[in-house]
C-alpha positions in Angstrom: 0.3 0.0 0.1 1.2 3.3 -1.2 1.3 6.3 1.5 -0.2 8.4 -0.9 -2.3 8.2 -3.9 -2.9 11.4 -6.6 -6.0 11.7 -7.8 -5.9 13.0 -11.4 -9.2 11.7 -12.8 -12.7 13.8 -12.2 -14.4 10.1 -11.7 -12.0 9.0 -8.7 -12.8 12.7 -7.2 -16.2 12.1 -7.6 -16.1 8.7 -6.2 -14.3 9.7 -2.9 -17.0 12.9 -2.5 -19.5 9.9 -1.8 -19.8 9.6 1.9 -21.1 5.6 1.6 -17.6 5.2 -0.7 -15.7 6.9 1.7 -16.8 4.7 4.8 -15.8 1.8 2.6 -12.4 3.1 1.5 -11.7 4.4 5.4 -12.5 0.4 6.4 -10.5 -0.9 3.2 -7.4 1.3 4.3 -7.1 -0.4 7.6 -7.0 -4.0 6.2 -8.3 -6.6 3.5 -12.1 -7.2 3.2 -14.1 -9.6 1.4 -17.6 -8.2 0.4 -19.4 -10.6 2.3 -17.1 -9.5 5.5 -18.3 -5.8 4.5 -21.5 -6.8 4.2 -21.8 -8.4 7.5 -20.1 -5.7 8.8 -22.0 -2.7 7.3 -25.4 -4.7 7.5 -26.1 -3.9 3.8 -26.4 -6.4 1.0 -24.0 -7.9 -0.7 -25.2 -7.2 -4.0 -24.9 -3.3 -2.9 -21.4 -3.8 -1.3 -20.2 -5.8 -4.5 -21.3 -2.8 -6.7 -19.6 0.0 -5.2 -16.1 -2.6 -4.7 -16.1 -3.2 -8.3 -16.5 0.6 -9.2 -13.7 1.7 -7.1 -11.5 -1.1 -8.2 -12.4 0.1 -11.9 -11.4 3.6 -10.7 -7.7 2.2 -9.4 -8.8 3.1 -5.9 -8.7 -0.1 -4.4 -7.1 -3.7 -5.7 -7.6 -7.4 -5.0 -4.7 -8.2 -2.7 -5.0 -12.1 -2.1 -7.9 -14.6 -2.7 -8.7 -17.6 -0.5 -11.0 -20.7 -1.7 -13.8 -21.5 1.1 -16.6 -24.2 0.3 -15.4 -24.0 -3.2 -16.2 -20.5 -3.5 -13.2 -18.2 -4.3 -13.0 -15.1 -2.0 -11.5 -11.9 -3.0 -9.9 -9.5 -0.7 -10.2 -6.0 -1.2 -7.9 -2.9 0.0 -7.2 0.2 -0.5 -4.2 1.3 -2.9 -3.3 4.0 -0.5 -3.6 5.0 3.1 -4.2 8.6 1.7 -5.3 10.5 -1.0 -5.1 14.1 -2.6 -6.5 15.9 -5.4 -3.8 17.0 -8.1 -3.4 20.2 -9.4 -5.0 19.9 -12.2 -8.2 19.2 -10.4 -8.5 22.7 -9.4 -11.4 23.4 -12.3 -13.5 21.2 -9.9 -13.2 22.8 -6.6 -16.6 22.1 -5.4 -16.0 18.6 -5.6 -12.2 18.7 -4.2 -13.7 20.6 -1.3 -16.8 18.2 -0.9 -14.1 15.0 -1.2 -12.0 16.5 1.6 -14.6 17.0 3.6 -16.1 13.3 3.2 -13.0 12.0 3.8 -12.2 13.7 7.5 -15.7 13.1 8.3 -15.5 9.5 7.6 -12.2 9.2 9.2 -13.8 11.1 12.3 -16.7 8.5 12.3 -14.3 5.5 12.2 -12.2 7.0 15.3 -15.5 7.5 17.5 -16.3 3.8 16.6 -12.7 2.5 17.6 -13.1 4.5 20.7 -16.3 3.0 21.4 -15.3 -0.5 21.1 -11.6 0.0 22.9 -11.3 -2.1 26.0 -12.3 -0.9 29.3 -8.3 -0.8 30.6 -7.5 1.7 27.8 -9.5 4.3 30.3 -9.2 2.7 33.8 -5.4 4.6 34.7 -6.1 7.3 37.2 -4.2 10.1 35.4 -1.3 12.4 37.0 -1.4 15.8 36.2 1.2 15.6 33.6 -0.2 14.8 30.4 2.8 12.9 28.9 2.1 10.4 31.5 -1.3 9.5 30.8 -1.7 6.2 28.2 -4.3 8.1 26.2 -4.0 10.9 23.9 -6.8 13.6 23.8 -6.5 17.1 23.0 -7.7 19.8 20.4 -6.2 23.0 20.1 -6.5 26.4 18.1 -3.7 27.9 16.8 -3.1 31.6 15.1 -0.5 30.9 12.5 0.3 31.6 9.1 -0.3 28.9 6.6 3.2 28.4 6.2 3.6 27.6 9.7 0.8 25.3 9.6 2.6 23.5 7.0 5.5 23.2 8.8 3.7 21.7 12.0 2.3 19.3 9.5 5.7 18.5 8.2 7.3 17.7 11.8 4.2 16.1 12.9 4.6 13.3 9.6 8.4 13.0 10.4 7.7 12.1 14.0 4.8 9.4 13.0 7.7 7.9 10.5 10.1 7.9 13.5 7.0 5.8 15.4 6.5 3.7 12.7 10.1 2.4 12.6 9.7 1.7 16.1 6.7 0.0 15.8 8.0 -2.5 13.0 11.0 -3.4 15.6 8.3 -4.1 18.4 6.6 -6.9 16.5 8.0 -9.6 18.8 7.9 -7.2 21.7 5.5 -8.7 24.4 5.1 -5.6 26.2 3.9 -3.5 23.1 0.3 -3.1 22.9 -1.8 -1.4 19.6 -2.6 2.0 20.0 -5.0 4.1 17.4 -3.9 7.3 16.4 -5.8 10.2 14.2 -5.4 13.7 13.9 -7.3 16.4 12.1 -6.5 20.0 11.3 -8.3 22.7 9.1 -8.7 26.7 9.1 -11.6 27.8 10.7 -13.7 31.1 10.1 -12.8 32.2 14.0 -11.6 31.4 17.5 -14.2 29.5 19.5 -11.8 30.2 22.5 -11.7 33.9 22.0 -15.2 34.3 21.4 -16.0 32.5 24.5 -13.4 34.8 26.7 -15.1 38.0 25.0 -18.6 36.9 26.0 -17.1 36.3 29.6 -15.9 39.4 30.0 -19.1 41.1 28.6 -20.8 39.0 31.1 -19.1 40.5 34.1 
């Protein structure tokens, strides 16, 4: 699986602006699934799942990574071709579709993250946290930054380098009995105004 897939065709962009197809893609980024498995997970007909899988495969967004025979039936396992998707500059004439694609991809990831948090084992939240957040066994934070676009991109660059560093560490932990699986998600986008500043101004006005 490639780390990034650059969208260069309008049909690919359109497919990823569909909320349901994004939901499928988020699953298939995590690991390979058969149409039957996805049908059971999403509680939808196998025919509907199969239709969308074939369309996504035709567009080059997913691929068959392995097959298994079970009871004389060949099962196809599909997986995303990349862990991330981003529109090429040639797609700029379709700004509305680019906006919707990015919005739905982020929303799909948020939805999947919520599901993973709800299904996490109780021990993930049992630890009584010390005052220092660096000692916590969970990560839960949100913040607002007043920075330039270039400064924000610099933050992203540093974050991605940190992720790569820990991905390399994780590779060495395959046989480490003390290693656990942790699910991490990160989001960031420009917003219209600061909710924090608005709240402070309201509190000062109420005094």
